Every structure is written in C-alpha cells, then in structure tokens.
N, CA and C atoms as a LAMMPS dump frame, in Angstrom:
ITEM: TIMESTEP
0
ITEM: NUMBER OF ATOMS
156
ITEM: BOX BOUNDS ff ff ff
-5.0000000000000000e+02 5.0000000000000000e+02
-5.0000000000000000e+02 5.0000000000000000e+02
-5.0000000000000000e+02 5.0000000000000000e+02
ITEM: ATOMS id mol type element x y z
1 1 1 N 0.826 -1.194 0
2 1 2 C 0 0 0
3 1 3 C 0.868 1.255 0
4 2 1 N 1.937 1.261 0.806
5 2 2 C 2.778 2.451 0.877
6 2 3 C 3.502 2.703 -0.454
7 3 1 N 3.829 1.622 -1.19
8 3 2 C 4.446 1.808 -2.514
9 3 3 C 3.474 2.49 -3.461
10 4 1 N 2.212 2.051 -3.38
11 4 2 C 1.21 2.639 -4.252
12 4 3 C 1.012 4.123 -3.926
13 5 1 N 0.984 4.467 -2.642
14 5 2 C 0.834 5.864 -2.235
15 5 3 C 2.049 6.703 -2.619
16 6 1 N 3.234 6.095 -2.583
17 6 2 C 4.457 6.82 -2.936
18 6 3 C 4.55 7.056 -4.436
19 7 1 N 3.901 6.199 -5.229
20 7 2 C 3.846 6.319 -6.686
21 7 3 C 5.23 6.498 -7.3
22 8 1 N 6.122 5.64 -6.923
23 8 2 C 7.451 5.662 -7.515
24 8 3 C 8.236 6.912 -7.191
25 9 1 N 8.005 7.503 -6.036
26 9 2 C 8.728 8.707 -5.649
27 9 3 C 8.033 9.998 -6.049
28 10 1 N 6.933 9.881 -6.766
29 10 2 C 6.207 11.063 -7.225
30 10 3 C 4.903 11.283 -6.455
31 11 1 N 4.714 10.562 -5.375
32 11 2 C 3.469 10.618 -4.611
33 11 3 C 3.135 12.002 -4.085
34 12 1 N 4.136 12.71 -3.596
35 12 2 C 3.865 14.046 -3.046
36 12 3 C 3.303 14.967 -4.13
37 13 1 N 3.869 14.904 -5.326
38 13 2 C 3.374 15.734 -6.428
39 13 3 C 1.967 15.304 -6.839
40 14 1 N 1.778 13.995 -6.999
41 14 2 C 0.486 13.481 -7.456
42 14 3 C -0.614 13.809 -6.465
43 15 1 N -0.397 13.494 -5.182
44 15 2 C -1.45 13.702 -4.185
45 15 3 C -1.703 15.183 -3.92
46 16 1 N -0.661 16.004 -3.979
47 16 2 C -0.9 17.444 -3.806
48 16 3 C -1.663 18.003 -5.012
49 17 1 N -1.422 17.455 -6.191
50 17 2 C -2.178 17.876 -7.377
51 17 3 C -3.652 17.523 -7.228
52 18 1 N -3.924 16.309 -6.739
53 18 2 C -5.316 15.921 -6.493
54 18 3 C -5.956 16.83 -5.442
55 19 1 N -5.205 17.171 -4.421
56 19 2 C -5.717 18.059 -3.388
57 19 3 C -6.036 19.443 -3.917
58 20 1 N -5.145 19.976 -4.746
59 20 2 C -5.38 21.304 -5.325
60 20 3 C -6.586 21.272 -6.264
61 21 1 N -6.743 20.194 -7.011
62 21 2 C -7.904 20.059 -7.892
63 21 3 C -9.193 20.028 -7.079
64 22 1 N -9.206 19.26 -6.003
65 22 2 C -10.395 19.188 -5.147
66 22 3 C -10.709 20.56 -4.556
67 23 1 N -9.682 21.286 -4.149
68 23 2 C -9.883 22.633 -3.609
69 23 3 C -10.444 23.573 -4.681
70 24 1 N -9.902 23.502 -5.891
71 24 2 C -10.386 24.355 -6.978
72 24 3 C -11.843 24.054 -7.313
73 25 1 N -12.213 22.783 -7.321
74 25 2 C -13.604 22.409 -7.596
75 25 3 C -14.515 22.918 -6.487
76 26 1 N -14.095 22.784 -5.25
77 26 2 C -14.904 23.264 -4.124
78 26 3 C -15.098 24.779 -4.199
79 27 1 N -14.046 25.524 -4.524
80 27 2 C -14.143 26.976 -4.651
81 27 3 C -15.076 27.344 -5.808
82 28 1 N -14.967 26.626 -6.913
83 28 2 C -15.83 26.906 -8.063
84 28 3 C -17.295 26.651 -7.73
85 29 1 N -17.586 25.551 -7.05
86 29 2 C -18.972 25.26 -6.666
87 29 3 C -19.51 26.324 -5.722
88 30 1 N -18.712 26.741 -4.757
89 30 2 C -19.125 27.793 -3.831
90 30 3 C -19.403 29.089 -4.599
91 31 1 N -18.518 29.417 -5.538
92 31 2 C -18.674 30.638 -6.32
93 31 3 C -19.938 30.59 -7.179
94 32 1 N -20.205 29.45 -7.802
95 32 2 C -21.405 29.303 -8.617
96 32 3 C -22.673 29.472 -7.792
97 33 1 N -22.695 28.868 -6.617
98 33 2 C -23.87 29.008 -5.749
99 33 3 C -24.086 30.456 -5.348
100 34 1 N -23.008 31.135 -5.036
101 34 2 C -23.09 32.542 -4.628
102 34 3 C -23.61 33.416 -5.772
103 35 1 N -23.067 33.188 -6.983
104 35 2 C -23.527 33.979 -8.132
105 35 3 C -24.98 33.684 -8.465
106 36 1 N -25.386 32.421 -8.358
107 36 2 C -26.779 32.064 -8.634
108 36 3 C -27.703 32.733 -7.626
109 37 1 N -27.313 32.748 -6.376
110 37 2 C -28.116 33.384 -5.336
111 37 3 C -28.26 34.878 -5.608
112 38 1 N -27.165 35.52 -5.979
113 38 2 C -27.222 36.959 -6.288
114 38 3 C -28.093 37.228 -7.511
115 39 1 N -28.007 36.365 -8.517
116 39 2 C -28.821 36.545 -9.719
117 39 3 C -30.302 36.394 -9.392
118 40 1 N -30.637 35.394 -8.593
119 40 2 C -32.041 35.215 -8.195
120 40 3 C -32.542 36.411 -7.405
121 41 1 N -31.716 36.912 -6.509
122 41 2 C -32.103 38.071 -5.714
123 41 3 C -32.354 39.278 -6.619
124 42 1 N -31.489 39.462 -7.603
125 42 2 C -31.646 40.589 -8.527
126 42 3 C -32.922 40.459 -9.354
127 43 1 N -33.236 39.239 -9.785
128 43 2 C -34.467 39.017 -10.543
129 43 3 C -35.678 39.352 -9.689
130 44 1 N -35.679 38.919 -8.445
131 44 2 C -36.796 39.232 -7.547
132 44 3 C -36.923 40.749 -7.331
133 45 1 N -35.801 41.431 -7.211
134 45 2 C -35.835 42.884 -7.052
135 45 3 C -36.407 43.55 -8.288
136 46 1 N -36.016 43.077 -9.478
137 46 2 C -36.539 43.656 -10.715
138 46 3 C -38.024 43.408 -10.863
139 47 1 N -38.491 42.23 -10.47
140 47 2 C -39.914 41.92 -10.525
141 47 3 C -40.693 42.832 -9.585
142 48 1 N -40.165 43.042 -8.38
143 48 2 C -40.83 43.921 -7.431
144 48 3 C -40.872 45.365 -7.933
145 49 1 N -39.784 45.824 -8.546
146 49 2 C -39.753 47.183 -9.094
147 49 3 C -40.753 47.341 -10.227
148 50 1 N -40.869 46.32 -11.057
149 50 2 C -41.768 46.363 -12.203
150 50 3 C -43.23 46.381 -11.777
151 51 1 N -43.548 45.631 -10.71
152 51 2 C -44.935 45.549 -10.268
153 51 3 C -45.333 46.747 -9.407
154 52 1 N -44.383 47.503 -8.933
155 52 2 C -44.706 48.631 -8.054
156 52 3 C -45.111 49.869 -8.813
C-alpha cells in the first residue's frame, strides 16, 4: 500500500495535485452558488420594481 501511495517517488506531487484540484472544484462550486443566489435576488428585485 505504501508503494502505491508513494507512486514511484512522485506521490507528493500526485497527491498534492489531487488536493489542489479538489480545492479548486470546491471553490468553483461555492462561487457558482453565490452567483446564482445573487442573480435570483436581482431578478426578484426587478420583478418587485416592475410591479410597483
């Protein structure tokens, strides 16, 4: 198991790359949710302005 994790001496690079990818995906998902929430809020504000 430890040989597989070490990946022929390149384990630190490989696993840190996977970690950075997971972090980037998590940040992107958080950002998308935030932008979607702001867009929905803006649409609701425009609807309220239009009906007033």
